[in-house]
N, C-alpha and C positions, 0 to 999 in steps of 0.2 A: 523502421525504426525499432530498434532494442534497447531499452534500459534495464537496470537492476535496481531496486529500492535500495542496493547499499550505496548508490552514487549520492542519493539524496539523505544519505543520513540515517536511515534505517539501523537498528542492532539487534541482536536476537542477544540481548542480557537483560531481558524482562522487564526494559521503559517500554512509553508509550509511541508506537510507530506511526501513529495516524496520517500526520503532516508530512512524513516523510514518503508513507508511500502516496498520498493524495498528491504532493508534489510532484513525483513520477508517474502516476494517472494522466494529470493536467499538461505536464509537457509532452507526452506521449501523444495526447489529444492534439495538444496545439501544433506539434510538429507535422499534424496529416495522419497520425494513425500509426500502431504497430502492437509491439510487446511489453510488457512491465513481468520483469524475472521474478520471483520470492525464490532465495537459495537456501541452502538447507540451514536449518535452523527454527526456532521457536520466535515469532513477532507477533508482539499485542498491538491490536488495533479495537479503537472504536468506530464508528461511521466511516463509510466510504462513500464517493459519490463515482459509480463507474461512468466511464463514457464511451460514445458511438466508435467505432472503429479501432479500439483498444482490449486488447487479450491480456487480461492476467492469467500469468502463465506461472503455477509453484512445481518447483522444480525437488529433484526426489527428495524425499526427508523434510521437506519447508511444510511447515504450518502455520499459518494465519489462527491465530489466537485472540475470540475476542474478550474485550476488558469486560471485568464484571462491575466496574462504577458504570450507574446509568448517565450521569454527566457525561460521561468518553461520548454519548453517543446525540450530544445535543448541538453539536456546531451548526449543523442547517438551518437551525431555528432562529440562530441569531440577526 
């Protein structure tokens, strides 16, 4: 399975894309594994959980930018 984070609502517009990226990773994992692609652009994210048998592939000119807000990394503690 190959999915793009765009299919899950990620936008390179400065908004936080953590949920969209995580949804793409989880969907790929639940289907047995594959590749999650990040297209060209700057995508802001908080904490992500990478999964077995899933490759996160940043295409040319793709940037994953970490959020500067510490609260964006607390999702796994809830």
